C-alpha positions, 0 to 999 in steps of 0.5 A: 573583545579586542586586546585594546579593550582588555588592557586599556586599564592598568588595573582590573576592577572588582566588576570583572571578578564579580562577573567571574564569580557569578558565572562560576555559580551559574556553571555549578547550578547548571552542571551539578557535580560535574560543574564543580570540576568545570567551575574549578577550571574556570577559576584559573582566571581568578587565581593567576595574578596580573601585575600592575604598575604606576610606571611609564608604561603607555597602553596607547591604542589610538595612534597618539603616543605619549613619548619623549622625542629622544632617549638615551637607549631605544630597545626594540622588542620586549621579549626574552632578551629585550626585557632584560636589556631594558631592565638592566640599562634602566638600573642606571638613573642617569640614563633613560630607556624606551622599550618598544613592543609591537604587542600588548600586555602579557598580564593575561590569565591565559598567558600566566596559566601554563598547563591549560592555555599554552597551546591556545596562545599560539596562533592567537593574533593577540599574542602571536605574530603568526609567521608562516614559512615557504612550502618545505618540499622535503618536509612533506610539502607543508607550510610550517607554522612559526609562532613568535610572541607578539606581546610583552615577554615575547616568545617567553609568554607563549612557549612551553617554559623549558629551562635549558641552557644548552651543551657547554660545548656549544658556547666553547665552539662559538669562541674557539671555532667561530671567533666569538671572543668572550662567549665560551661557556665559562664566560657566559655562565655568570650571565646565566647565573645573574638571571636565575632564581632557582626555587628550593635551591640548596647550598650544593646547587649554588656552588657553581652552576645555579643561583637563587638571587636572580629574577627568572624563576626556575622550578625543577620537576622533582621539587613539585613531586608530580605523580608522573615522577615514577614513570619518568624515573623508569624512563631514566633507568631504561635510558641508562641501560641503553647508553644515555646515562641518567643526568640529575641536572642537565644545566650543571656542567654536562648536558648529556643524558636523560633527566627531569625537566626544569621550567620557568614556572613558579607555583604553577604560574608562567615566569616569562621575561617581562613578568620577571624583569619588568613587572615583578622586580619593580623596573616599570616603576622607574621614572627613567624606563618607558614602554611603548606598546602596540607600536611596530618599528618600521625602520632604524634611521641611519644618518651616514653610518650612524643609527640615530633612532627609529621610525615607529607605527603606533596604535591599533591592532595589527590590522590597523597598523598600515593606517597608523600614525608614524613618528621618529624617536631619536636615540642619543646613545644606541638602538638595540634590536631584540626583535627575535630571529625573524623580526630583527633581520626583517627590520635590518633589511627594511632599514637598508642593512643587508645584501646589496643585490637583495635590497635592490630587487625589493626596492629598499635603498642601500645603507650598508652592504651586510651579506649575512643579514637574513642568512644562516637561519637554523631551527630545531625539528621534532616529531610528535612520536613515537607514542606507546600505550600501557600494557593491557595488564597494567591498565589502572596501575598507579604508575600510569593511572595518574595520566588518565583524564579523570585524574587530570581533571581532579588535579585541575580542580585542586590547582585552581581552587587551592593552588596545589595540584602537582601536575599543573606546577609543570609543563607538558614536557617533563623529561628531556634527553640529550646525546650525540648521534656520532654522525657529526664531530664531537665538538658540535655537542649533543645533536639529537635528543627527546622530549618526554610527555609522561602521559598520552597526549593527543592533540585535536586535528584542528589544533594540529592544523592551526598551530603546526600545519600538520594534517591528521588526515594525511598522517593517521599517526596524528589522530587520537586513538579513543582506546588509548587512555594511558601511556607515554608520548616521545618527541624525537628531536633534531638539535644540531641541524646542518640545513640552513635557511634564509629570511628575506623581504618580499617587498619594501612594505614594512607590514608585509611579512618576510619570506621565511625559508628554513630549508628543512632536510636540505642536508640528508644528515638531518633526516639520518639523525632524526631516524637515529633518535626515533630508533633510540627511543624504541630501544629505550622503551624495550628495556626494563623497567620501562618495558614492564609498563609500556607495550613496544608493540603499541606504536601505530604504523602509517599504513601508507608506507610499505616498508617494514615499520622497524626499518630505517627506510620506514622512518625516512618516509614517516619523519618528513610527514611528521616533523615540525618546528620546536619554535627555535629559529636562530642565527639570522644576524650572526655574531663573528669576528670583524674579519668574517664578512657574513658576521652581522655583529661582532662579539660586542654585539655591535652591527658591523659598519653601523655605529650605535646599533646592536643586536641582542637576541637569538639571531646573533647565535653563530650556530644553534644551541643544543636545547631550547633557546629561551634561557640562552636568549635571556643570557644574551640580553644579560651579556649585552647589557653588561657590555654596555654598562662596562663601556659606560663605566670606562667612558665615565672614567676617561671623562673624569 
């Protein structure tokens, strides 16, 4: 069944539920006792709620969009930032807003069920753009797979739901070293707080660094009391002894240290930006907010040096877009691009805004020479490893037996039958560590870290290949070990890479994907930082109390590498074979002062040289933040909307 059939009706009828109930009973009859667990898993579809709305939402799949010819604001992209911008601007009943999204609804039970469906969403063309990079010669000669959300909520609908704001030093460096006035940590913090709805927040929590009044649901791991907590506490204690102090809240002032994860999850259900800022808060019931789905913007239309609207290809699946009808929709006030760090520069280049020489080569007429468009591409890297097994004498220890398959199946059944089951109220990554390598200036902030999966987390070879472009045959460390049922998996993470890449057009065809070259490991320091992260993880595992549980000698060796396993030289050969994106591209329409020729937007997010055009997404980051990019992107959306609203207020005051 294709996506247009699934979502053509706004309300799912009782027939669907009846079919699910019938199929569940058939499973139980066929499989007996074992079927009860399987049927409980099948119930995920019946327990995750799908929001509906009698709003201006247009699910149009036949190339006939019911749109007005003109709007005050046109927001391109309903992702992490775009959903926020559209929601906030439409709070003013005197303006009308059109939100355009290339994908369809995200109110799917697959999207809403984080623990069981997350990996499967990536590389599913119903939800993912399925971008691919050029061959990365210094990263094993592989093509990197770059999932980007193509659905309401964008990448917040297919990500791993970690809520990380970054190192405060990141934002201070934007303001102080990159000339981005108004973007220091102190100045962006109110915009983080405006969005956040921290569940189970105490008065102490909300004194300075958290809020319980926003739309974005945030859950702390400890509030759901999962059975994995004891082993994560062991990891924090061992980290402290190794110079990475335990940090109870990495989003409260200081990021540095080892702490428990915070998630955009509520009661086991994904809290993506579309659900939080459009569906659940009633924004889609506003008469002045319309959403056009399955509509790809192919060009920002510029008259002289002023953006006056967008050209849109409408209807159908991605494969049908080439034949789709195109229309122009005018913007009376502004066009705001929130298409993400890949699609925003792609669209700017297609619109003739970019480096003059590159546009000439691909046959796009020059509208405005902006040499920074598509440049400054930065991304985080990680490795799936090292991983360690539980010591033989500790097998069955309550500290770790919860991670075994039978326990997880029981938790799954509990969650989908009653909504409880603490394991499934969190994501896969449940611990995070952030620290400085010492190889870069302190002003850079935390530049390396670790993602902690507190159980043995093997991935099927076909999933490694499809989702991540990793070949288990060429790197045996990626294969599953049938003898290892309990343990912990660590992902060494590069948070502040020095290597910088590019996004360019391959042609003037708006449906041909851009050329993405992240240029991984172009700078030698990046590999050195990842080696240091891996070695620090080894050091932590060898320290008590974690050393009482895990076997440091259980780390598997890649026998194709001759160097000693404990050496830096071994890791320098291993890591390029394992490194993969953490799905955090940024910087391709960077923000900076008007004196910076490479700055695409100024600190008010206005595109230099073009009136009535702004960018609000991760592409505006001058440098990448030390952490996951969803929360910062939502903050950028909040700040963009606030600046527009403030300008409107000043304009109205002058008029009066």
